[in-house]
C-alpha positions as protocol buffer text, in pm:
chain_id: "A"
residue {
  index: 1
  type: MET
  ca { x: -21392 y: 22155 z: 10932 }
}
residue {
  index: 2
  type: ALA
  ca { x: -21271 y: 22427 z: 10739 }
}
residue {
  index: 3
  type: ILE
  ca { x: -20899 y: 22457 z: 10653 }
}
residue {
  index: 4
  type: PRO
  ca { x: -20772 y: 22679 z: 10940 }
}
residue {
  index: 5
  type: ASP
  ca { x: -20592 y: 23004 z: 10868 }
}
residue {
  index: 6
  type: TYR
  ca { x: -20195 y: 23006 z: 10920 }
}
residue {
  index: 7
  type: GLN
  ca { x: -20251 y: 23194 z: 11268 }
}
residue {
  index: 8
  type: LYS
  ca { x: -20467 y: 22935 z: 11409 }
}
residue {
  index: 9
  type: ILE
  ca { x: -20188 y: 22690 z: 11323 }
}
residue {
  index: 10
  type: MET
  ca { x: -19920 y: 22891 z: 11517 }
}
residue {
  index: 11
  type: LEU
  ca { x: -19981 y: 22759 z: 11877 }
}
residue {
  index: 12
  type: PRO
  ca { x: -20047 y: 22389 z: 11754 }
}
residue {
  index: 13
  type: LEU
  ca { x: -19734 y: 22377 z: 11572 }
}
residue {
  index: 14
  type: LEU
  ca { x: -19527 y: 22557 z: 11846 }
}
residue {
  index: 15
  type: LYS
  ca { x: -19679 y: 22276 z: 12098 }
}
residue {
  index: 16
  type: TYR
  ca { x: -19582 y: 22002 z: 11860 }
}
residue {
  index: 17
  type: ALA
  ca { x: -19223 y: 22112 z: 11896 }
}
residue {
  index: 18
  type: LEU
  ca { x: -19216 y: 22124 z: 12271 }
}
residue {
  index: 19
  type: ASP
  ca { x: -19036 y: 21748 z: 12274 }
}
residue {
  index: 20
  type: GLY
  ca { x: -18723 y: 21977 z: 12184 }
}
residue {
  index: 21
  type: GLN
  ca { x: -18640 y: 21748 z: 11909 }
}
residue {
  index: 22
  type: GLU
  ca { x: -18594 y: 21843 z: 11503 }
}
residue {
  index: 23
  type: HIS
  ca { x: -18891 y: 21788 z: 11296 }
}
residue {
  index: 24
  type: SER
  ca { x: -18958 y: 21781 z: 10933 }
}
residue {
  index: 25
  type: MET
  ca { x: -19207 y: 21970 z: 10767 }
}
residue {
  index: 26
  type: ARG
  ca { x: -19388 y: 21693 z: 10627 }
}
residue {
  index: 27
  type: GLU
  ca { x: -19401 y: 21512 z: 10927 }
}
residue {
  index: 28
  type: VAL
  ca { x: -19563 y: 21821 z: 11095 }
}
residue {
  index: 29
  type: ILE
  ca { x: -19801 y: 21895 z: 10850 }
}
residue {
  index: 30
  type: GLY
  ca { x: -19955 y: 21568 z: 10843 }
}
residue {
  index: 31
  type: ALA
  ca { x: -19964 y: 21568 z: 11222 }
}
residue {
  index: 32
  type: LEU
  ca { x: -20137 y: 21886 z: 11242 }
}
residue {
  index: 33
  type: ALA
  ca { x: -20410 y: 21776 z: 10957 }
}
residue {
  index: 34
  type: ASP
  ca { x: -20483 y: 21498 z: 11193 }
}
residue {
  index: 35
  type: GLN
  ca { x: -20533 y: 21688 z: 11489 }
}
residue {
  index: 36
  type: PHE
  ca { x: -20749 y: 21970 z: 11302 }
}
residue {
  index: 37
  type: SER
  ca { x: -20960 y: 21647 z: 11185 }
}
residue {
  index: 38
  type: LEU
  ca { x: -20930 y: 21785 z: 10789 }
}
residue {
  index: 39
  type: SER
  ca { x: -21050 y: 21579 z: 10552 }
}
residue {
  index: 40
  type: GLU
  ca { x: -20881 y: 21417 z: 10279 }
}
residue {
  index: 41
  type: ASP
  ca { x: -21017 y: 21670 z: 10010 }
}
residue {
  index: 42
  type: GLU
  ca { x: -20915 y: 21971 z: 10271 }
}
residue {
  index: 43
  type: ARG
  ca { x: -20572 y: 21791 z: 10268 }
}
residue {
  index: 44
  type: LYS
  ca { x: -20545 y: 21772 z: 9876 }
}
residue {
  index: 45
  type: GLU
  ca { x: -20728 y: 22168 z: 9845 }
}
residue {
  index: 46
  type: LEU
  ca { x: -20467 y: 22341 z: 9630 }
}
residue {
  index: 47
  type: LEU
  ca { x: -20379 y: 22701 z: 9603 }
}
residue {
  index: 48
  type: PRO
  ca { x: -20503 y: 22909 z: 9319 }
}
residue {
  index: 49
  type: SER
  ca { x: -20221 y: 22832 z: 9119 }
}
residue {
  index: 50
  type: GLY
  ca { x: -20277 y: 22464 z: 9163 }
}
residue {
  index: 51
  type: GLN
  ca { x: -19880 y: 22440 z: 9287 }
}
residue {
  index: 52
  type: GLN
  ca { x: -19887 y: 22384 z: 9644 }
}
residue {
  index: 53
  type: PRO
  ca { x: -20166 y: 22246 z: 9882 }
}
residue {
  index: 54
  type: LEU
  ca { x: -20346 y: 22512 z: 10078 }
}
residue {
  index: 55
  type: PHE
  ca { x: -20285 y: 22393 z: 10427 }
}
residue {
  index: 56
  type: ASP
  ca { x: -19912 y: 22283 z: 10349 }
}
residue {
  index: 57
  type: ASN
  ca { x: -19875 y: 22634 z: 10254 }
}
residue {
  index: 58
  type: ARG
  ca { x: -20030 y: 22768 z: 10547 }
}
residue {
  index: 59
  type: VAL
  ca { x: -19841 y: 22546 z: 10790 }
}
residue {
  index: 60
  type: GLY
  ca { x: -19523 y: 22707 z: 10607 }
}
residue {
  index: 61
  type: TRP
  ca { x: -19609 y: 23047 z: 10699 }
}
residue {
  index: 62
  type: ALA
  ca { x: -19717 y: 23005 z: 11057 }
}
residue {
  index: 63
  type: ARG
  ca { x: -19352 y: 22818 z: 11097 }
}
residue {
  index: 64
  type: THR
  ca { x: -19178 y: 23127 z: 10907 }
}
residue {
  index: 65
  type: TYR
  ca { x: -19361 y: 23389 z: 11160 }
}
residue {
  index: 66
  type: LEU
  ca { x: -19291 y: 23188 z: 11458 }
}
residue {
  index: 67
  type: LYS
  ca { x: -18912 y: 23187 z: 11323 }
}
residue {
  index: 68
  type: LYS
  ca { x: -18891 y: 23519 z: 11283 }
}
residue {
  index: 69
  type: ALA
  ca { x: -19020 y: 23589 z: 11643 }
}
residue {
  index: 70
  type: GLY
  ca { x: -18764 y: 23351 z: 11772 }
}
residue {
  index: 71
  type: LEU
  ca { x: -18967 y: 23096 z: 11863 }
}
residue {
  index: 72
  type: LEU
  ca { x: -18876 y: 22822 z: 11605 }
}
residue {
  index: 73
  type: ALA
  ca { x: -18519 y: 22776 z: 11482 }
}
residue {
  index: 74
  type: THR
  ca { x: -18446 y: 22591 z: 11126 }
}
residue {
  index: 75
  type: PRO
  ca { x: -18132 y: 22359 z: 11203 }
}
residue {
  index: 76
  type: LYS
  ca { x: -18111 y: 22226 z: 10854 }
}
residue {
  index: 77
  type: ARG
  ca { x: -18302 y: 22263 z: 10532 }
}
residue {
  index: 78
  type: GLY
  ca { x: -18662 y: 22138 z: 10559 }
}
residue {
  index: 79
  type: TYR
  ca { x: -18650 y: 22074 z: 10918 }
}
residue {
  index: 80
  type: PHE
  ca { x: -18705 y: 22292 z: 11251 }
}
residue {
  index: 81
  type: GLU
  ca { x: -18685 y: 22282 z: 11633 }
}
residue {
  index: 82
  type: ILE
  ca { x: -18817 y: 22489 z: 11911 }
}
residue {
  index: 83
  type: THR
  ca { x: -18639 y: 22769 z: 12102 }
}
residue {
  index: 84
  type: GLU
  ca { x: -18589 y: 22840 z: 12491 }
}
residue {
  index: 85
  type: GLU
  ca { x: -18836 y: 23157 z: 12403 }
}
residue {
  index: 86
  type: GLY
  ca { x: -19096 y: 22914 z: 12203 }
}
residue {
  index: 87
  type: ILE
  ca { x: -19068 y: 22663 z: 12511 }
}
residue {
  index: 88
  type: ASN
  ca { x: -19171 y: 22955 z: 12744 }
}
residue {
  index: 89
  type: VAL
  ca { x: -19449 y: 23045 z: 12510 }
}
residue {
  index: 90
  type: ALA
  ca { x: -19558 y: 22725 z: 12440 }
}
residue {
  index: 91
  type: ARG
  ca { x: -19626 y: 22673 z: 12809 }
}
residue {
  index: 92
  type: GLN
  ca { x: -19806 y: 22969 z: 12882 }
}
residue {
  index: 93
  type: SER
  ca { x: -20185 y: 22935 z: 12890 }
}
residue {
  index: 94
  type: GLN
  ca { x: -20213 y: 23103 z: 12549 }
}
residue {
  index: 95
  type: LYS
  ca { x: -20533 y: 23020 z: 12390 }
}
residue {
  index: 96
  type: GLU
  ca { x: -20382 y: 23141 z: 12052 }
}
residue {
  index: 97
  type: ILE
  ca { x: -20086 y: 23304 z: 11876 }
}
residue {
  index: 98
  type: ASN
  ca { x: -20138 y: 23552 z: 11610 }
}
residue {
  index: 99
  type: THR
  ca { x: -19935 y: 23849 z: 11483 }
}
residue {
  index: 100
  type: GLN
  ca { x: -20046 y: 24083 z: 11726 }
}
residue {
  index: 101
  type: PHE
  ca { x: -19922 y: 23839 z: 12007 }
}
residue {
  index: 102
  type: LEU
  ca { x: -19584 y: 23813 z: 11792 }
}
residue {
  index: 103
  type: SER
  ca { x: -19549 y: 24177 z: 11821 }
}
residue {
  index: 104
  type: GLN
  ca { x: -19409 y: 24173 z: 12151 }
}
residue {
  index: 105
  type: PHE
  ca { x: -19052 y: 24007 z: 12022 }
}
residue {
  index: 106
  type: PRO
  ca { x: -18791 y: 24267 z: 11896 }
}
residue {
  index: 107
  type: ASP
  ca { x: -18704 y: 23998 z: 11599 }
}
residue {
  index: 108
  type: PHE
  ca { x: -19075 y: 24019 z: 11498 }
}
residue {
  index: 109
  type: ILE
  ca { x: -19092 y: 24420 z: 11541 }
}
residue {
  index: 110
  type: LYS
  ca { x: -18792 y: 24410 z: 11289 }
}
residue {
  index: 111
  type: PHE
  ca { x: -18958 y: 24180 z: 11055 }
}
residue {
  index: 112
  type: LYS
  ca { x: -19293 y: 24342 z: 11056 }
}
residue {
  index: 113
  type: SER
  ca { x: -19114 y: 24683 z: 11040 }
}
residue {
  index: 114
  type: SER
  ca { x: -18947 y: 24598 z: 10692 }
}
residue {
  index: 115
  type: LYS
  ca { x: -19263 y: 24543 z: 10545 }
}
residue {
  index: 116
  type: LYS
  ca { x: -19367 y: 24861 z: 10572 }
}
residue {
  index: 117
  type: GLN
  ca { x: -19391 y: 25090 z: 10284 }
}
residue {
  index: 118
  type: ASP
  ca { x: -19413 y: 25412 z: 10467 }
}
residue {
  index: 119
  type: GLU
  ca { x: -19560 y: 25546 z: 10819 }
}
residue {
  index: 120
  type: LYS
  ca { x: -19922 y: 25582 z: 10689 }
}
residue {
  index: 121
  type: ILE
  ca { x: -19910 y: 25205 z: 10597 }
}
residue {
  index: 122
  type: SER
  ca { x: -19990 y: 24945 z: 10883 }
}
residue {
  index: 123
  type: SER
  ca { x: -19823 y: 24626 z: 10886 }
}
residue {
  index: 124
  type: GLU
  ca { x: -20012 y: 24369 z: 10637 }
}
residue {
  index: 125
  type: LEU
  ca { x: -19934 y: 24097 z: 10875 }
}
residue {
  index: 126
  type: ASP
  ca { x: -20225 y: 24232 z: 11111 }
}
residue {
  index: 127
  type: GLU
  ca { x: -20465 y: 24219 z: 10818 }
}
residue {
  index: 128
  type: LEU
  ca { x: -20418 y: 23860 z: 10691 }
}
residue {
  index: 129
  type: SER
  ca { x: -20593 y: 23715 z: 10945 }
}
residue {
  index: 130
  type: GLU
  ca { x: -20699 y: 23435 z: 10708 }
}
residue {
  index: 131
  type: ARG
  ca { x: -20485 y: 23418 z: 10385 }
}
residue {
  index: 132
  type: THR
  ca { x: -20089 y: 23391 z: 10373 }
}
residue {
  index: 133
  type: PRO
  ca { x: -19910 y: 23651 z: 10132 }
}
residue {
  index: 134
  type: GLN
  ca { x: -19854 y: 23425 z: 9880 }
}
residue {
  index: 135
  type: GLU
  ca { x: -20237 y: 23335 z: 9896 }
}
residue {
  index: 136
  type: SER
  ca { x: -20308 y: 23693 z: 9835 }
}
residue {
  index: 137
  type: MET
  ca { x: -20078 y: 23730 z: 9575 }
}
residue {
  index: 138
  type: GLU
  ca { x: -20226 y: 23409 z: 9400 }
}
residue {
  index: 139
  type: LEU
  ca { x: -20583 y: 23522 z: 9441 }
}
residue {
  index: 140
  type: GLY
  ca { x: -20510 y: 23859 z: 9298 }
}
residue {
  index: 141
  type: TYR
  ca { x: -20365 y: 23698 z: 9014 }
}
residue {
  index: 142
  type: GLN
  ca { x: -20675 y: 23483 z: 8927 }
}
residue {
  index: 143
  type: LYS
  ca { x: -20879 y: 23787 z: 8944 }
}
residue {
  index: 144
  type: ILE
  ca { x: -20640 y: 24005 z: 8706 }
}
residue {
  index: 145
  type: ARG
  ca { x: -20642 y: 23682 z: 8499 }
}
residue {
  index: 146
  type: LYS
  ca { x: -21036 y: 23610 z: 8517 }
}
residue {
  index: 147
  type: GLU
  ca { x: -21085 y: 24016 z: 8388 }
}
residue {
  index: 148
  type: LEU
  ca { x: -20853 y: 23950 z: 8126 }
}
residue {
  index: 149
  type: GLU
  ca { x: -21088 y: 23646 z: 7985 }
}
residue {
  index: 150
  type: ILE
  ca { x: -21393 y: 23854 z: 8010 }
}
residue {
  index: 151
  type: ASP
  ca { x: -21196 y: 24130 z: 7802 }
}
residue {
  index: 152
  type: LEU
  ca { x: -21086 y: 23878 z: 7564 }
}
residue {
  index: 153
  type: ILE
  ca { x: -21396 y: 23710 z: 7479 }
}
residue {
  index: 154
  type: ASN
  ca { x: -21577 y: 24049 z: 7429 }
}
residue {
  index: 155
  type: ARG
  ca { x: -21308 y: 24151 z: 7194 }
}
residue {
  index: 156
  type: ILE
  ca { x: -21338 y: 23859 z: 6988 }
}
residue {
  index: 157
  type: LYS
  ca { x: -21683 y: 23846 z: 6957 }
}
residue {
  index: 158
  type: ASN
  ca { x: -21638 y: 24207 z: 6789 }
}
residue {
  index: 159
  type: ILE
  ca { x: -21381 y: 24103 z: 6566 }
}
residue {
  index: 160
  type: SER
  ca { x: -21414 y: 23994 z: 6200 }
}
residue {
  index: 161
  type: PRO
  ca { x: -21504 y: 23653 z: 6092 }
}
residue {
  index: 162
  type: ASP
  ca { x: -21194 y: 23650 z: 5879 }
}
residue {
  index: 163
  type: PHE
  ca { x: -20987 y: 23771 z: 6186 }
}
residue {
  index: 164
  type: PHE
  ca { x: -21107 y: 23506 z: 6384 }
}
residue {
  index: 165
  type: GLU
  ca { x: -21048 y: 23242 z: 6178 }
}
residue {
  index: 166
  type: ARG
  ca { x: -20673 y: 23376 z: 6190 }
}
residue {
  index: 167
  type: LEU
  ca { x: -20689 y: 23371 z: 6535 }
}
residue {
  index: 168
  type: VAL
  ca { x: -20807 y: 23030 z: 6592 }
}
residue {
  index: 169
  type: ILE
  ca { x: -20458 y: 22916 z: 6336 }
}
residue {
  index: 170
  type: ASP
  ca { x: -20227 y: 23105 z: 6570 }
}
residue {
  index: 171
  type: LEU
  ca { x: -20342 y: 22950 z: 6858 }
}
residue {
  index: 172
  type: LEU
  ca { x: -20358 y: 22607 z: 6773 }
}
residue {
  index: 173
  type: ILE
  ca { x: -19985 y: 22665 z: 6588 }
}
residue {
  index: 174
  type: LYS
  ca { x: -19897 y: 22804 z: 6938 }
}
residue {
  index: 175
  type: MET
  ca { x: -20049 y: 22489 z: 7080 }
}
residue {
  index: 176
  type: GLY
  ca { x: -19814 y: 22288 z: 6832 }
}
residue {
  index: 177
  type: TYR
  ca { x: -20078 y: 22185 z: 6589 }
}
residue {
  index: 178
  type: GLY
  ca { x: -20066 y: 22259 z: 6210 }
}
residue {
  index: 179
  type: GLY
  ca { x: -19731 y: 22255 z: 6072 }
}
residue {
  index: 180
  type: SER
  ca { x: -19629 y: 22542 z: 5951 }
}
residue {
  index: 181
  type: ARG
  ca { x: -19849 y: 22852 z: 5967 }
}
residue {
  index: 182
  type: ARG
  ca { x: -19846 y: 22833 z: 5580 }
}
residue {
  index: 183
  type: ASP
  ca { x: -20035 y: 22499 z: 5570 }
}
residue {
  index: 184
  type: ALA
  ca { x: -20254 y: 22556 z: 5858 }
}
residue {
  index: 185
  type: GLY
  ca { x: -20348 y: 22892 z: 5634 }
}
residue {
  index: 186
  type: LYS
  ca { x: -20435 y: 22727 z: 5392 }
}
residue {
  index: 187
  type: ALA
  ca { x: -20626 y: 22439 z: 5563 }
}
residue {
  index: 188
  type: ILE
  ca { x: -20868 y: 22677 z: 5789 }
}
residue {
  index: 189
  type: GLY
  ca { x: -21162 y: 22853 z: 5613 }
}
residue {
  index: 190
  type: LYS
  ca { x: -21099 y: 22644 z: 5299 }
}
residue {
  index: 191
  type: SER
  ca { x: -21300 y: 22335 z: 5348 }
}
residue {
  index: 192
  type: GLY
  ca { x: -21658 y: 22439 z: 5425 }
}
residue {
  index: 193
  type: ASP
  ca { x: -21761 y: 22103 z: 5345 }
}
residue {
  index: 194
  type: GLY
  ca { x: -22073 y: 21991 z: 5508 }
}
residue {
  index: 195
  type: GLY
  ca { x: -22017 y: 22169 z: 5854 }
}
residue {
  index: 196
  type: ILE
  ca { x: -21586 y: 22172 z: 5841 }
}
residue {
  index: 197
  type: ASP
  ca { x: -21446 y: 22482 z: 5821 }
}
residue {
  index: 198
  type: GLY
  ca { x: -21091 y: 22359 z: 5809 }
}
residue {
  index: 199
  type: ILE
  ca { x: -20837 y: 22067 z: 5818 }
}
residue {
  index: 200
  type: ILE
  ca { x: -20526 y: 22095 z: 5996 }
}
residue {
  index: 201
  type: LYS
  ca { x: -20222 y: 21892 z: 6057 }
}
residue {
  index: 202
  type: GLU
  ca { x: -20192 y: 21744 z: 6444 }
}
residue {
  index: 203
  type: ASP
  ca { x: -19796 y: 21721 z: 6448 }
}
residue {
  index: 204
  type: LYS
  ca { x: -19554 y: 21887 z: 6217 }
}
residue {
  index: 205
  type: LEU
  ca { x: -19519 y: 21583 z: 6022 }
}
residue {
  index: 206
  type: GLY
  ca { x: -19883 y: 21555 z: 5920 }
}
residue {
  index: 207
  type: LEU
  ca { x: -19922 y: 21195 z: 6072 }
}
residue {
  index: 208
  type: ASP
  ca { x: -20293 y: 21275 z: 6157 }
}
residue {
  index: 209
  type: VAL
  ca { x: -20510 y: 21579 z: 6099 }
}
residue {
  index: 210
  type: VAL
  ca { x: -20778 y: 21724 z: 6285 }
}
residue {
  index: 211
  type: TYR
  ca { x: -21096 y: 21901 z: 6161 }
}
residue {
  index: 212
  type: VAL
  ca { x: -21186 y: 22199 z: 6261 }
}
residue {
  index: 213
  type: GLN
  ca { x: -21484 y: 22387 z: 6294 }
}
residue {
  index: 214
  type: ALA
  ca { x: -21514 y: 22755 z: 6454 }
}
residue {
  index: 215
  type: LYS
  ca { x: -21806 y: 22988 z: 6536 }
}
residue {
  index: 216
  type: ARG
  ca { x: -21787 y: 23317 z: 6639 }
}
residue {
  index: 217
  type: TRP
  ca { x: -22113 y: 23355 z: 6814 }
}
residue {
  index: 218
  type: ASP
  ca { x: -22229 y: 23628 z: 7053 }
}
residue {
  index: 219
  type: THR
  ca { x: -22512 y: 23498 z: 7215 }
}
residue {
  index: 220
  type: ASN
  ca { x: -22636 y: 23190 z: 7086 }
}
residue {
  index: 221
  type: VAL
  ca { x: -22554 y: 22881 z: 7261 }
}
residue {
  index: 222
  type: ILE
  ca { x: -22427 y: 22575 z: 7048 }
}
residue {
  index: 223
  type: GLY
  ca { x: -22677 y: 22326 z: 7097 }
}
residue {
  index: 224
  type: ARG
  ca { x: -22683 y: 21915 z: 6982 }
}
residue {
  index: 225
  type: PRO
  ca { x: -22823 y: 21976 z: 6646 }
}
residue {
  index: 226
  type: GLU
  ca { x: -22476 y: 22199 z: 6549 }
}
residue {
  index: 227
  type: ILE
  ca { x: -22304 y: 21935 z: 6682 }
}
residue {
  index: 228
  type: GLN
  ca { x: -22433 y: 21628 z: 6522 }
}
residue {
  index: 229
  type: LYS
  ca { x: -22405 y: 21838 z: 6210 }
}
residue {
  index: 230
  type: PHE
  ca { x: -22024 y: 21840 z: 6260 }
}
residue {
  index: 231
  type: VAL
  ca { x: -22025 y: 21487 z: 6353 }
}
residue {
  index: 232
  type: GLY
  ca { x: -22201 y: 21408 z: 6037 }
}
residue {
  index: 233
  type: ALA
  ca { x: -21940 y: 21580 z: 5811 }
}
residue {
  index: 234
  type: LEU
  ca { x: -21654 y: 21382 z: 6055 }
}
residue {
  index: 235
  type: TYR
  ca { x: -21805 y: 21031 z: 5966 }
}
residue {
  index: 236
  type: GLY
  ca { x: -21867 y: 21142 z: 5595 }
}
residue {
  index: 237
  type: GLN
  ca { x: -21451 y: 21219 z: 5552 }
}
residue {
  index: 238
  type: ARG
  ca { x: -21405 y: 20905 z: 5798 }
}
residue {
  index: 239
  type: ALA
  ca { x: -21234 y: 21145 z: 6028 }
}
residue {
  index: 240
  type: LYS
  ca { x: -21146 y: 21056 z: 6356 }
}
residue {
  index: 241
  type: LYS
  ca { x: -21069 y: 21401 z: 6517 }
}
residue {
  index: 242
  type: GLY
  ca { x: -21238 y: 21744 z: 6556 }
}
residue {
  index: 243
  type: VAL
  ca { x: -21231 y: 22029 z: 6722 }
}
residue {
  index: 244
  type: PHE
  ca { x: -21552 y: 22284 z: 6764 }
}
residue {
  index: 245
  type: ILE
  ca { x: -21430 y: 22620 z: 6884 }
}
residue {
  index: 246
  type: THR
  ca { x: -21681 y: 22898 z: 6959 }
}
residue {
  index: 247
  type: THR
  ca { x: -21691 y: 23222 z: 7155 }
}
residue {
  index: 248
  type: SER
  ca { x: -22038 y: 23136 z: 7284 }
}
residue {
  index: 249
  type: ASN
  ca { x: -22113 y: 22852 z: 7495 }
}
residue {
  index: 250
  type: PHE
  ca { x: -22235 y: 22456 z: 7463 }
}
residue {
  index: 251
  type: THR
  ca { x: -22551 y: 22332 z: 7607 }
}
residue {
  index: 252
  type: GLN
  ca { x: -22518 y: 22032 z: 7857 }
}
residue {
  index: 253
  type: ASP
  ca { x: -22717 y: 21807 z: 7570 }
}
residue {
  index: 254
  type: ALA
  ca { x: -22419 y: 21854 z: 7316 }
}
residue {
  index: 255
  type: LYS
  ca { x: -22176 y: 21806 z: 7590 }
}
residue {
  index: 256
  type: ASN
  ca { x: -22317 y: 21483 z: 7677 }
}
residue {
  index: 257
  type: TYR
  ca { x: -22354 y: 21408 z: 7305 }
}
residue {
  index: 258
  type: VAL
  ca { x: -21987 y: 21402 z: 7224 }
}
residue {
  index: 259
  type: LEU
  ca { x: -21916 y: 21198 z: 7498 }
}
residue {
  index: 260
  type: GLY
  ca { x: -22108 y: 20889 z: 7387 }
}
residue {
  index: 261
  type: ILE
  ca { x: -21989 y: 20888 z: 6996 }
}
residue {
  index: 262
  type: ASP
  ca { x: -21673 y: 20708 z: 6877 }
}
residue {
  index: 263
  type: ILE
  ca { x: -21502 y: 20983 z: 6707 }
}
residue {
  index: 264
  type: LYS
  ca { x: -21313 y: 21209 z: 6936 }
}
residue {
  index: 265
  type: VAL
  ca { x: -21435 y: 21579 z: 6957 }
}
residue {
  index: 266
  type: VAL
  ca { x: -21315 y: 21849 z: 7159 }
}
residue {
  index: 267
  type: LEU
  ca { x: -21555 y: 22148 z: 7242 }
}
residue {
  index: 268
  type: ILE
  ca { x: -21383 y: 22474 z: 7317 }
}
residue {
  index: 269
  type: ASP
  ca { x: -21629 y: 22743 z: 7447 }
}
residue {
  index: 270
  type: GLY
  ca { x: -21570 y: 23112 z: 7477 }
}
residue {
  index: 271
  type: GLN
  ca { x: -21442 y: 23072 z: 7829 }
}
residue {
  index: 272
  type: GLU
  ca { x: -21156 y: 22805 z: 7752 }
}
residue {
  index: 273
  type: LEU
  ca { x: -21082 y: 22964 z: 7450 }
}
residue {
  index: 274
  type: ALA
  ca { x: -20945 y: 23272 z: 7634 }
}
residue {
  index: 275
  type: GLN
  ca { x: -20783 y: 23074 z: 7855 }
}
residue {
  index: 276
  type: LEU
  ca { x: -20590 y: 22901 z: 7603 }
}
residue {
  index: 277
  type: MET
  ca { x: -20526 y: 23221 z: 7424 }
}
residue {
  index: 278
  type: ILE
  ca { x: -20378 y: 23357 z: 7765 }
}
residue {
  index: 279
  type: ASP
  ca { x: -20178 y: 23031 z: 7854 }
}
residue {
  index: 280
  type: ASN
  ca { x: -20019 y: 23039 z: 7516 }
}
residue {
  index: 281
  type: ASN
  ca { x: -19996 y: 23395 z: 7460 }
}
residue {
  index: 282
  type: VAL
  ca { x: -20197 y: 23477 z: 7171 }
}
residue {
  index: 283
  type: GLY
  ca { x: -20373 y: 23828 z: 7163 }
}
residue {
  index: 284
  type: VAL
  ca { x: -20198 y: 23898 z: 7478 }
}
residue {
  index: 285
  type: SER
  ca { x: -19873 y: 24086 z: 7630 }
}
residue {
  index: 286
  type: THR
  ca { x: -19693 y: 24057 z: 7945 }
}
residue {
  index: 287
  type: LEU
  ca { x: -19725 y: 24332 z: 8149 }
}
residue {
  index: 288
  type: SER
  ca { x: -19518 y: 24259 z: 8453 }
}
residue {
  index: 289
  type: VAL
  ca { x: -19357 y: 23944 z: 8583 }
}
residue {
  index: 290
  type: TYR
  ca { x: -19283 y: 23832 z: 8981 }
}
residue {
  index: 291
  type: GLU
  ca { x: -19093 y: 23618 z: 9099 }
}
residue {
  index: 292
  type: ILE
  ca { x: -19156 y: 23439 z: 9480 }
}
residue {
  index: 293
  type: LYS
  ca { x: -18802 y: 23344 z: 9569 }
}
residue {
  index: 294
  type: LYS
  ca { x: -18654 y: 23161 z: 9927 }
}
residue {
  index: 295
  type: ILE
  ca { x: -18345 y: 23112 z: 10056 }
}
residue {
  index: 296
  type: ASP
  ca { x: -18114 y: 22873 z: 9911 }
}
residue {
  index: 297
  type: SER
  ca { x: -18032 y: 22676 z: 10254 }
}
residue {
  index: 298
  type: ASP
  ca { x: -17745 y: 22438 z: 10015 }
}
residue {
  index: 299
  type: TYR
  ca { x: -17548 y: 22774 z: 9928 }
}
residue {
  index: 300
  type: PHE
  ca { x: -17528 y: 22824 z: 10303 }
}
residue {
  index: 301
  type: THR
  ca { x: -17431 y: 22478 z: 10404 }
}
residue {
  index: 302
  type: ASP
  ca { x: -17065 y: 22435 z: 10522 }
}
residue {
  index: 303
  type: SER
  ca { x: -16871 y: 22186 z: 10267 }
}
């Protein structure tokens, strides 16, 4: 089945705690995953950021909202237990607990009211039927990032070949290759030896080198013949490693070809180029930074 949203998790989570014992989050996540008959892939599915399993995140938010309503308590870090009010609710013939149901509890109303920006905005909790606030934030981030990737690719396709070579140098250096920028600048764009645009140090000591080919193409797709030409040039130099960078894309035949050769060749298309630029802060600047924080339970523990 599909991974349930955090509201559908609330009632099963509350009933799980009916034994009155303290339960760890790890324990309840496994038990509820079994109860919802989640597959291994569903249990391992991650948030857009890749930082946490999606189901774990939703169980965490379900616990948070039940706690805000006074139905659960957290006696110590990573553990929770049911309250008297929670026992009363769990024993009712309730088919589902959601944010609308929780709005009858004064503590939850107070929590809900604190989320309003002004009188015209209704609580976001009623709108998040499937996504937790963290999911919504991460999905929004991924959307912004995807739009930035597209803008970067379009911008790169319109720059001069010389500027593109400098861009490649800047990126490789930011990724830890090339030694100094002066060394890299001398290497890229100077060779032109049978399909090789440049040679760059793999590390600052220059223990090995990487041969580079960079193609600033707009719509033409890089096929197997172009890659074979590059690989042939690598064999001619007795090279072991090569990177082929393009603003375009590679055909599947080209991708399959590099998997069956002895030389290690990495293909970087326009999308991956844009992603690497964003990750390494090349050609982009930071507009805003948002930090997600939580209570430090250790701080509030008596010594």
